[in-house]
C-alpha positions as CSV (number, residue, x, y, z in Angstrom):
1,M,-21.8,28.2,9.6
2,R,-20.4,30.8,12.0
3,A,-22.9,32.4,14.3
4,E,-23.3,36.1,14.1
5,R,-21.6,38.0,16.9
6,P,-24.0,39.6,19.4
7,Q,-22.6,43.1,18.8
8,V,-23.0,42.7,15.0
9,K,-26.5,41.4,15.5
10,Q,-27.4,44.3,17.8
11,D,-25.9,46.9,15.5
12,R,-28.0,45.5,12.6
13,A,-31.1,45.6,14.7
14,V,-30.5,49.2,15.5
15,R,-30.1,50.1,11.8
16,T,-33.2,48.2,10.9
17,R,-35.3,50.0,13.6
18,Q,-33.9,53.3,12.4
19,A,-34.7,52.5,8.7
20,I,-38.3,51.6,9.7
21,L,-38.6,54.9,11.6
22,E,-37.3,56.9,8.7
23,A,-39.6,55.1,6.3
24,A,-42.6,55.6,8.6
25,G,-41.7,59.3,8.8
26,A,-41.8,59.6,5.0
27,V,-45.2,57.9,4.8
28,F,-46.8,59.6,7.9
29,E,-45.6,63.0,6.7
30,D,-47.0,62.4,3.2
31,R,-50.4,60.8,4.1
32,G,-51.1,61.3,7.8
33,Y,-51.9,58.6,10.3
34,D,-55.2,57.1,8.9
35,A,-54.0,56.8,5.3
36,A,-50.6,55.5,6.1
37,K,-50.1,51.8,5.3
38,L,-47.6,49.5,6.9
39,S,-47.0,47.7,3.5
40,D,-45.7,51.0,2.1
41,I,-43.5,51.5,5.1
42,V,-41.8,48.1,4.9
43,A,-41.4,48.5,1.2
44,I,-39.5,51.8,1.6
45,A,-37.5,50.5,4.5
46,N,-36.7,47.3,2.5
47,V,-37.6,45.0,5.4
48,T,-40.3,42.4,6.0
49,K,-43.4,42.9,8.0
50,G,-42.0,40.4,10.4
51,A,-39.0,42.7,11.0
52,L,-41.4,45.6,11.5
53,Y,-43.4,43.8,14.1
54,F,-40.2,42.6,15.8
55,H,-39.5,46.3,16.6
56,F,-43.0,47.8,16.8
57,D,-46.2,46.1,18.0
58,S,-48.6,48.0,15.7
59,K,-49.1,51.0,13.4
60,E,-50.0,53.0,16.5
61,D,-46.8,51.9,18.3
62,L,-44.8,53.0,15.3
63,A,-46.6,56.3,15.1
64,Q,-45.9,56.9,18.8
65,A,-42.2,56.3,18.2
66,V,-42.2,58.8,15.4
67,I,-44.0,61.4,17.7
68,D,-41.5,60.7,20.5
69,A,-38.6,61.4,18.2
70,Q,-39.6,65.1,18.1
71,V,-37.8,65.6,21.4
72,G,-35.7,62.5,21.8
73,R,-33.8,63.0,18.5
74,E,-33.1,66.6,18.9
75,P,-29.3,67.1,19.1
76,A,-27.6,68.7,22.1
77,F,-26.9,72.3,21.2
78,T,-23.6,73.9,21.9
79,P,-23.5,75.6,25.3
80,Q,-23.6,79.4,25.0
81,E,-22.5,82.3,27.2
82,F,-26.2,83.1,27.9
83,R,-28.9,80.6,28.8
84,A,-31.3,82.9,27.0
85,Q,-29.4,82.2,23.8
86,Q,-29.8,78.5,24.4
87,F,-33.5,79.1,24.9
88,V,-33.6,80.7,21.5
89,D,-31.5,77.9,20.0
90,I,-33.9,75.2,20.9
91,G,-36.6,76.5,18.6
92,M,-34.2,77.7,15.9
93,I,-32.5,74.3,15.7
94,F,-35.9,72.6,15.5
95,S,-36.9,74.9,12.7
96,H,-33.7,74.0,10.9
97,R,-34.3,70.3,11.4
98,L,-37.9,70.5,10.2
99,R,-36.5,71.7,6.9
100,H,-33.9,68.8,6.6
101,D,-35.4,65.9,8.6
102,V,-38.4,64.0,7.3
103,L,-38.8,62.2,10.7
104,M,-39.1,65.6,12.5
105,R,-41.7,66.8,10.0
106,A,-43.7,63.6,10.4
107,S,-43.6,63.9,14.1
108,A,-44.9,67.4,14.0
109,R,-47.7,66.4,11.7
110,L,-48.8,63.5,13.9
111,T,-48.7,65.7,16.9
112,L,-51.1,68.1,15.3
113,E,-53.5,65.5,13.8
114,Q,-56.6,64.3,15.7
115,N,-56.5,60.8,14.2
116,G,-55.1,57.8,16.1
117,R,-56.8,58.9,19.3
118,A,-54.8,56.6,21.6
119,L,-51.5,58.3,20.6
120,D,-49.9,60.4,23.3
121,R,-49.6,63.8,21.7
122,A,-49.0,65.6,25.0
123,A,-45.6,64.2,25.7
124,P,-43.7,66.2,23.0
125,Y,-45.4,69.5,24.1
126,Q,-44.5,68.8,27.8
127,G,-41.0,67.7,26.8
128,W,-40.4,71.0,25.0
129,I,-41.9,73.0,27.8
130,D,-39.8,71.3,30.4
131,M,-36.6,71.8,28.3
132,H,-37.4,75.5,27.8
133,T,-38.3,76.0,31.5
134,A,-35.1,74.4,32.7
135,L,-33.1,76.9,30.7
136,M,-35.2,79.9,31.8
137,V,-34.7,78.8,35.5
138,E,-30.9,78.8,34.9
139,A,-31.2,82.2,33.1
140,K,-33.1,83.6,36.1
141,E,-30.4,82.3,38.5
142,R,-27.7,83.9,36.3
143,G,-29.4,87.3,36.3
144,E,-30.3,87.2,32.6
145,L,-34.1,87.6,33.1
146,L,-36.1,90.7,34.0
147,A,-37.2,90.6,37.6
148,H,-40.9,90.0,36.9
149,V,-40.4,87.0,34.5
150,D,-41.7,83.6,35.6
151,P,-39.6,80.9,33.7
152,A,-42.6,78.7,33.1
153,G,-44.8,81.3,31.4
154,P,-42.6,82.2,28.5
155,S,-41.8,78.5,28.0
156,R,-45.4,77.6,27.4
157,L,-45.9,80.7,25.3
158,V,-43.0,80.0,23.0
159,V,-43.8,76.3,22.5
160,G,-47.5,77.1,21.7
161,A,-46.5,79.9,19.4
162,F,-44.0,77.7,17.6
163,A,-46.7,75.1,16.9
164,G,-49.0,77.7,15.6
165,L,-46.4,79.2,13.4
166,N,-45.6,75.8,12.0
167,V,-49.2,75.3,10.9
168,M,-49.6,78.8,9.6
169,S,-46.3,78.6,7.6
170,Q,-47.4,75.4,5.9
171,T,-50.9,76.8,5.2
172,L,-49.7,80.1,3.8
173,G,-46.5,78.9,2.2
174,L,-44.3,81.0,4.5
175,D,-40.7,80.4,5.6
176,L,-40.9,78.9,9.1
177,D,-37.4,79.9,9.9
178,Q,-38.2,83.6,9.2
179,E,-41.4,83.4,11.3
180,V,-39.7,81.8,14.2
181,S,-36.9,84.4,14.0
182,A,-39.5,87.1,14.2
183,L,-41.1,85.4,17.2
184,Y,-37.8,85.4,19.2
185,T,-36.9,88.9,18.0
186,S,-40.2,90.2,19.3
187,V,-40.4,88.2,22.5
188,M,-36.9,88.1,24.0
189,P,-36.5,91.8,24.8
190,S,-39.5,91.6,27.1
191,L,-37.9,88.7,29.0
192,V,-34.2,89.4,29.4
193,V,-32.2,92.4,30.6
194,S,-31.1,94.8,27.9
195,A,-27.4,93.8,28.3
196,V,-28.3,90.3,27.2
197,A,-31.0,91.2,24.7
198,I,-28.6,93.1,22.5
199,R,-26.3,90.2,22.3
200,L,-28.8,87.5,21.3
201,D,-28.7,86.0,17.8
202,T,-32.3,85.6,16.7
203,A,-31.7,86.1,13.0
204,P,-32.8,83.6,10.4
205,G,-30.4,80.7,10.0
206,R,-29.5,80.7,13.7
207,G,-30.4,77.0,13.9
208,G,-27.8,76.0,11.3
209,R,-25.2,78.3,12.9
210,A,-25.9,76.8,16.4
211,L,-25.4,73.3,15.1
212,H,-22.5,73.8,12.6
213,G,-20.9,77.1,13.3
214,S,-21.0,80.4,11.5
215,G,-19.8,78.9,8.2
216,G,-22.1,75.8,8.3
217,A,-25.6,77.3,8.4
218,H,-26.7,75.1,5.4
219,L,-25.1,71.9,6.6
220,C,-27.1,69.1,8.4
221,D,-26.2,65.6,9.4
222,C,-29.7,64.5,8.7
223,S,-31.3,64.2,5.3
224,D,-34.5,63.1,3.6
225,S,-32.7,60.0,2.1
226,L,-34.0,56.9,3.8
227,L,-31.8,54.1,5.1
228,T,-32.0,50.7,3.6
229,T,-30.9,47.7,5.4
230,D,-31.2,43.9,5.7
231,H,-33.4,42.6,8.4
């Protein structure tokens, strides 16, 4: 019997790991950390428990991987004329992906839950803050920000506000994209010079436009359909 080529074996392992992550996302989003069962995750992913434990040491390890996907899986946005626009695009793209990507929704839920106390919930927040701050530093260097603006302050404010809006939108049944749009529309004029402020796109649907262009606001390369694979 011919041995499987290393590259083929590696590719299949990558697909298997991704299938497990997607399945875990569906279960964690639906039930939260405590109620989630590994047996349900392996059933959805169509793998054995042995395959799951090959990639993840425990339920906690799997939940942490889902949490870490919140920043690590975010796609690179298209460079814009203004760094302030890219600052806006980070949040608008995340809002767009929360609508389309079950793994992102599961990550957000696990980050906000208090169960699974050994999980590192600080990393996603810090990752988002660092990403925002780096863009604001560039914006400052390019003369886009008002003189009094400290790049770190708005970055923490926006990340914290986004988290709160996400919870509020779920609780009250609001459209998160509309709420995040309102946040940027209100905040950005107090951070950037007027010549930049009037040219920023903070309207609902910006996330889709930033990812797919003006005609692709409703497109997304992610979906709620889960991968199935052999292990």
